[in-house]
C-alpha positions, 0 to 999 in steps of 0.5 A, spaced: 958 620 124 957 614 122 958 612 114 958 605 111 963 605 105 962 599 099 967 597 095 968 592 089 963 593 084 965 594 077 964 591 070 964 583 069 961 578 064 955 574 065 958 568 069 963 572 072 964 573 080 965 579 084 966 580 091 963 587 095 965 589 101 962 594 106 966 597 112 965 603 117 968 609 116 968 614 122 964 612 128 963 604 129 956 602 130 953 597 134 949 593 129 944 587 130 944 586 122 947 588 116 944 587 109 945 588 102 940 591 097 940 593 090 936 598 085 936 596 078 935 602 073 927 603 073 926 599 079 925 599 086 930 597 091 930 590 093 933 586 098 939 581 096 941 578 103 942 579 110 946 577 116 945 577 123 951 580 126 951 576 133 951 569 130 952 569 122 945 567 121 944 569 114 938 570 109 937 571 102 933 573 096 930 567 092 933 570 086 940 570 088 940 564 093 945 559 091 949 564 087 951 570 092 953 569 099 953 574 105 959 574 110 962 578 115 968 579 119 967 582 126 974 584 128 974 589 122 966 591 122 966 589 115 960 585 111 962 582 104 957 579 098 960 574 094 957 574 087 958 568 083 955 566 076 953 573 075 947 574 070 945 581 066 939 582 071 944 582 077 946 589 074 944 594 079 947 599 084 948 595 091 948 598 097 950 595 104 945 597 110 946 597 118 940 595 123 942 597 130 939 593 136 932 594 138 929 597 131 926 593 125 929 598 120 935 599 117 938 605 119 945 607 116 946 606 109 952 606 104 953 610 098 952 604 093 957 601 088 955 600 081 955 592 079 954 591 071 954 585 068 955 584 060 951 579 056 
């Protein structure tokens, strides 16, 4: 069974930083992309950032560009989200997800980790 496990969430003041991690637990999967998404209270889930596993090419949402950085450690099958200059509007549950080769959807999701930014 494939499981993705996020860690690193918590409570931080505005302007602070957090680093989220997401690792495989259980069967290791072959992946083409890893992504981070978030869902704020009362809002739809939204894309935050993604990384192509083969070469590390990244993309990110305009709302986090310049503040958040996605990276990976291939040997550890782990993806990170470094979040700097956090704002109260970044408060959300953050999810990591994996996309397997040959598909266009994210097939595997973690359980989420809460990030709360106080003003």
